[in-house]
Wavefront OBJ file of the C-alpha trace (Angstrom):
o trace
v 120.091 13.827 -5.793
v 117.263 16.687 -6.804
v 114.540 16.039 -8.885
v 112.856 17.974 -11.892
v 109.755 19.087 -10.801
v 107.004 20.824 -12.830
v 104.925 23.324 -10.190
v 101.349 23.864 -11.878
v 99.585 27.277 -10.968
v 97.685 25.586 -8.135
v 100.729 24.645 -6.198
v 100.731 20.738 -7.456
v 104.046 19.531 -8.311
v 104.555 16.993 -10.807
v 107.744 15.209 -10.262
v 109.053 14.357 -13.742
v 110.435 10.698 -12.876
v 110.907 7.712 -15.714
v 106.589 6.676 -15.235
v 105.816 10.410 -15.725
v 108.259 10.646 -18.895
v 106.714 7.428 -20.300
v 102.853 8.540 -19.795
v 103.822 12.383 -21.684
v 105.394 10.471 -24.173
v 102.795 7.935 -24.942
v 100.522 11.412 -24.997
v 102.848 13.023 -27.579
v 103.539 10.242 -29.657
v 99.964 8.424 -29.503
v 96.088 9.467 -29.302
v 96.001 9.441 -25.301
v 93.584 12.380 -24.456
v 94.102 15.049 -22.021
v 91.495 13.241 -19.763
v 93.778 9.693 -19.980
v 96.931 11.686 -19.159
v 94.953 13.143 -16.219
v 94.035 9.850 -14.960
v 96.973 7.907 -15.365
v 99.042 11.110 -13.396
v 96.835 11.659 -10.656
v 95.809 15.139 -11.756
v 92.583 16.527 -11.104
v 91.248 16.832 -14.593
v 91.973 17.584 -18.118
v 92.935 21.292 -17.179
v 95.653 20.285 -15.081
v 97.242 17.819 -17.778
v 97.263 20.376 -20.583
v 98.599 23.010 -18.212
v 101.154 20.107 -17.204
v 102.066 19.394 -21.194
v 102.207 23.379 -21.791
v 104.928 23.623 -19.293
v 107.337 20.706 -20.130
v 109.405 21.547 -23.149
v 108.846 19.723 -26.292
v 112.212 18.176 -26.580
v 111.760 16.290 -22.923
v 108.325 15.151 -23.933
v 109.630 13.607 -27.072
v 112.960 11.909 -25.419
v 112.691 8.302 -25.009
v 111.709 7.350 -21.347
v 115.319 5.010 -21.396
v 117.346 8.003 -22.188
v 115.616 10.498 -19.771
v 117.137 9.566 -16.868
v 120.923 10.319 -18.481
v 119.636 14.095 -19.836
v 118.105 14.741 -16.425
v 121.621 13.931 -14.708
v 123.098 16.141 -17.214
v 121.014 18.749 -16.666
v 120.945 18.868 -12.483
v 124.803 19.049 -12.787
v 124.881 21.819 -15.118
v 122.522 23.486 -12.521
v 124.902 22.602 -9.637
v 127.922 23.780 -11.163
v 126.430 27.288 -11.541
l 1 2 3 4 5 6 7 8 9 10 11 12 13 14 15 16 17 18 19 20 21 22 23 24 25 26 27 28 29 30 31 32 33 34 35 36 37 38 39 40 41 42 43 44 45 46 47 48 49 50 51 52 53 54 55 56 57 58 59 60 61 62 63 64 65 66 67 68 69 70 71 72 73 74 75 76 77 78 79 80 81 82
């Protein structure tokens, strides 16, 4: 199965799995700093975390992690059918 990946300008790829979604969801819903977000996702610093947050669509950031796998599978099947 294909994976959803966010590619940063420095070439680093962040795989959008359940763990990543839980951290991003915590960032948008609670007071999690960009530094803490970077630490939890093993990014270089707040700049990479900020770039990631800018590239993740808002509806994905707000979706509950438990619902994310369903939506990911639905999106990937749409992309494959094109």
